[in-house]
N, C-alpha and C positions, 0 to 999 in steps of 0.2 A: 912739874909746871904744865898748866894748861895753856895752849895758844888758840883754842876755840871761843865762841861766844859763851858769855856767861848763861848757866842754865836758870831760865825764868819761871819752869814749871813747879809747882807745889807738891805734886804727886808724881812718883816714879813712874815712867813710861815702859811699857813692854812691846817688844817687834811682834806682829802678828801675821799672819797670811790668808786673813779670813774673807770672804764674800758677804757684802750685804747691799742693801735697799736703802736709798734715800725718799721718803715719801713726803712729798709737801703737803701740808696739813690742810690747806684750802682745797686744791684741785684735787688731791689723791694720786696724782700723776706720781710714778716711781722712777728713779734713776740707778742704774747698778753701779755699785762702785766696791773697790777693795779697800778693807781696813788693813792700815799698814803699822801704824800705833795705837797703842791703848793704856789706859790709864783711869784711876778711879774717877777724875775729875774730866775726859776729855778724849778726842780721837783726832789722828790724823788719816784722812781718806784720800785715794787715789782715783780718778776718774779719767778713762781712756776717752778721748773726744771733746769738743766742746757741750757744755752744758751750764743750763741756766739754772742755779743752786739757790734753793730759797734761803731767806736769813734763819728763819725757824723750820725745823723739820724734825719729822720722826726716824731713826736710823734703826733699821732693822738689820739683824744678826743672826739669820735661820742657824748657822752652824754652832752657834753659842746658845741660842733659845734665847736673844735679848732684844730687846726693843728698849729705846729710850728718846726722850724729847731731847733735841738739840739745838745750839744755837752756833751759827756760822761765826768764826772769829777773823780768820785770815784764809787767802788763798794765793796763789801764784799761776791760776789758770788750770793745773793740773793737780796739785796736791792742796786740798783744803782741811784745814784745822778746825775743829769745834769744839764747843764745851757742851757737858751733859747739864740739862737744866733740871730733870726730873731722875 
């Protein structure tokens, strides 16, 4: 019996400890982030300190050789959930 919230994700997620960059598509400004959960359809990012995260951005994960267009879905001010759009 599960007492937690029901799982709403359509893809299995995997815990990670990767470092990445959020790059604004308009200003090209970059914000450092930690990639904590990763799935085929999205990601959970952690940012230390306050940051103005754009709704649409490029996520760069150099350690995995990955780059993806991404759209912000939710935030609690420290953790950011986003879905991949490309």
